[in-house]
C-alpha positions as a printed NumPy array, in Angstrom:
array([[145.673,  87.736,  42.57 ],
       [147.014,  85.729,  39.652],
       [143.855,  83.865,  38.798],
       [142.86 ,  85.74 ,  35.615],
       [146.449,  85.179,  33.965],
       [146.5  ,  81.425,  34.605],
       [144.305,  80.222,  31.923],
       [145.702,  82.638,  29.124],
       [149.263,  81.544,  30.224],
       [148.325,  77.853,  30.001],
       [146.852,  78.282,  26.542],
       [149.9  ,  80.41 ,  25.368],
       [152.171,  77.831,  26.607],
       [150.374,  75.016,  24.651],
       [149.994,  77.063,  21.249],
       [153.758,  78.101,  21.491],
       [154.619,  74.588,  22.178],
       [152.383,  73.19 ,  19.502],
       [153.741,  75.808,  17.023],
       [157.319,  74.727,  17.755],
       [156.602,  71.135,  17.049],
       [154.656,  71.666,  13.876],
       [157.322,  73.925,  12.69 ],
       [159.963,  71.189,  13.415],
       [158.072,  68.579,  11.649],
       [157.181,  70.79 ,   8.53 ],
       [160.701,  71.791,   8.091],
       [161.969,  68.418,   8.582],
       [159.663,  66.771,   6.181],
       [160.8  ,  69.232,   3.416],
       [164.456,  68.228,   4.093],
       [165.43 ,  71.173,   6.354],
       [167.736,  70.808,   9.386],
       [165.98 ,  69.748,  12.489],
       [168.23 ,  71.727,  14.742],
       [168.108,  74.811,  12.694],
       [164.183,  74.633,  12.565],
       [164.068,  74.044,  16.305],
       [166.364,  76.997,  17.092],
       [164.11 ,  79.372,  14.771],
       [160.893,  78.042,  16.311],
       [162.385,  78.512,  19.736],
       [163.289,  82.194,  19.007],
       [159.981,  82.93 ,  17.445],
       [158.222,  81.503,  20.416],
       [160.249,  83.522,  22.891],
       [159.554,  86.71 ,  20.72 ],
       [155.782,  86.162,  20.269],
       [155.283,  84.659,  23.708],
       [153.997,  87.898,  25.607],
       [151.943,  89.39 ,  22.789],
       [150.508,  86.048,  22.096],
       [149.582,  85.693,  25.784],
       [148.072,  89.299,  25.851],
       [145.791,  88.548,  22.759],
       [144.756,  85.149,  24.184],
       [143.972,  86.626,  27.585],
       [141.761,  89.562,  25.81 ],
       [140.015,  86.951,  23.833],
       [139.529,  84.513,  26.831],
       [138.264,  87.451,  29.179],
       [135.647,  88.676,  26.665],
       [134.197,  85.312,  27.031],
       [134.658,  84.403,  30.806],
       [134.028,  87.955,  32.555],
       [131.025,  90.3  ,  32.24 ],
       [127.232,  89.659,  32.915],
       [125.507,  86.272,  32.614],
       [121.842,  85.32 ,  33.661],
       [120.607,  81.938,  34.694],
       [117.079,  80.677,  35.574],
       [118.26 ,  78.413,  38.31 ],
       [121.535,  77.491,  40.215],
       [121.963,  74.293,  37.969],
       [122.757,  76.701,  34.937],
       [126.285,  78.122,  36.704],
       [129.171,  75.937,  36.208],
       [131.797,  78.049,  37.782],
       [133.671,  76.622,  40.933],
       [133.899,  80.266,  42.347],
       [130.162,  80.735,  41.988],
       [128.418,  79.443,  45.117],
       [124.711,  79.529,  45.444],
       [121.745,  77.73 ,  47.124],
       [120.23 ,  74.996,  44.951],
       [116.907,  76.869,  45.379],
       [118.233,  80.037,  43.781],
       [116.316,  81.26 ,  40.979],
       [116.576,  84.418,  38.305],
       [120.144,  84.822,  38.956],
       [122.185,  87.692,  37.636],
       [125.916,  87.446,  37.621],
       [128.557,  90.112,  37.097],
       [131.938,  88.429,  37.017],
       [135.438,  89.857,  36.952],
       [139.005,  88.717,  37.503],
       [139.075,  89.244,  41.148],
       [135.355,  88.526,  42.313],
       [131.829,  88.675,  41.362],
       [128.539,  90.211,  42.227],
       [125.268,  87.953,  42.265],
       [121.704,  88.762,  42.552],
       [118.987,  85.907,  42.987],
       [115.844,  85.13 ,  44.487],
       [115.492,  82.546,  47.403],
       [113.526,  81.924,  50.583],
       [115.244,  83.054,  53.723],
       [115.148,  79.773,  55.315],
       [116.876,  78.149,  52.275],
       [119.379,  80.942,  52.427],
       [120.233,  80.371,  55.965],
       [120.495,  76.761,  55.478],
       [122.842,  77.043,  52.706],
       [125.204,  79.253,  54.519],
       [125.365,  76.898,  57.159],
       [126.093,  74.243,  54.879],
       [128.97 ,  76.162,  53.17 ],
       [130.479,  76.81 ,  56.529],
       [130.229,  73.09 ,  57.626],
       [131.793,  71.804,  54.566],
       [134.535,  74.263,  54.501],
       [135.198,  73.322,  58.234],
       [135.234,  69.597,  57.491],
       [137.633,  70.111,  54.524],
       [140.236,  71.794,  57.012],
       [139.73 ,  75.446,  56.133],
       [142.137,  77.615,  58.055],
       [141.651,  79.411,  61.365],
       [140.094,  82.35 ,  59.297],
       [136.961,  80.376,  58.955],
       [133.986,  81.748,  60.733],
       [130.244,  81.032,  60.607],
       [128.143,  83.722,  58.668],
       [126.97 ,  86.318,  61.121],
       [123.665,  88.332,  60.875],
       [124.278,  92.095,  61.535],
       [121.514,  93.186,  63.488],
       [120.023,  96.746,  63.078],
       [120.494,  98.39 ,  66.566],
       [117.33 ,  99.742,  68.231],
       [118.8  , 103.17 ,  68.857],
       [116.34 , 105.557,  66.713],
       [119.589, 107.978,  65.936],
       [121.197, 105.008,  64.243],
       [121.763, 105.378,  60.367],
       [122.264, 101.99 ,  58.738],
       [125.61 , 101.652,  56.595],
       [124.833, 101.995,  52.889],
       [124.752,  98.754,  51.166],
       [127.939,  98.262,  48.918],
       [127.813, 100.769,  46.197],
       [128.959,  98.33 ,  43.591],
       [125.129,  97.018,  43.584],
       [124.059, 100.316,  42.231],
       [126.642, 100.141,  39.475],
       [124.623,  97.206,  38.062],
       [121.322,  99.006,  38.294],
       [120.217,  96.82 ,  41.274],
       [117.786,  98.509,  43.593],
       [118.555,  97.399,  47.216],
       [115.404,  97.226,  49.246],
       [115.329,  99.102,  52.672],
       [114.685,  95.932,  54.59 ],
       [118.199,  94.462,  53.712],
       [119.985,  92.253,  56.095],
       [123.719,  91.793,  55.997],
       [125.18 ,  88.276,  56.733],
       [128.984,  88.915,  56.748],
       [131.085,  85.719,  55.728],
       [134.459,  84.828,  56.803],
       [137.527,  86.379,  55.385],
       [140.912,  84.755,  54.543],
       [144.07 ,  86.464,  55.472],
       [144.34 ,  87.65 ,  52.114],
       [140.995,  89.303,  51.892],
       [139.187,  86.47 ,  50.07 ],
       [135.419,  85.696,  51.045],
       [131.844,  87.015,  50.465],
       [129.127,  88.712,  52.171],
       [125.378,  88.305,  51.732],
       [122.675,  90.791,  51.66 ],
       [119.033,  89.637,  51.877],
       [115.727,  91.241,  51.516],
       [113.315,  89.4  ,  53.185],
       [110.314,  91.528,  51.747],
       [111.327,  90.787,  48.209],
       [112.969,  87.473,  48.608],
       [116.186,  88.884,  46.829],
       [119.623,  88.127,  47.939],
       [122.764,  89.925,  46.674],
       [126.375,  88.586,  47.026],
       [129.617,  90.411,  46.856],
       [132.594,  88.066,  46.536],
       [136.368,  88.5  ,  46.264],
       [138.738,  85.962,  45.738],
       [142.793,  86.212,  45.707]])
């Protein structure tokens, strides 16, 4: 929930503190009162903190959110982005509370990766909410109408093939988690992740 605000807040705190220290040093070297310069710098820091935090947030968000492309999984260096090592032709749409991914991978590699993710989280003491990925099978009922794949994928211009299989991932109590859609015919995987 507060993840998008943490980095701008940290940068703003550093900038305000550095500005206060620089102001006190500069005024003191010119023969001014250390106490008066500290009071003035603290007041300026308090007044400018929120506007400065907003401005820094806009700059930081322009760099860290949006559309990104990677040839292989090695190119992604974000701890929130989890991919099989074999993933190629990766397209990422990242925003403050989650991301959407499209990449190519063989089905066996994808399923091994999902098993590995589950085992790693389980071994690190994940809560009772942790469940293995479950594959949603299409019922044999001829009247069954499959659920439409997440409409957010269409927003990115991604065509989702008809043979897409849904692997439902775990959900934490706060809603964090992700699902994987996979097309065996094209070898394309789609991930929709949300974090809190």
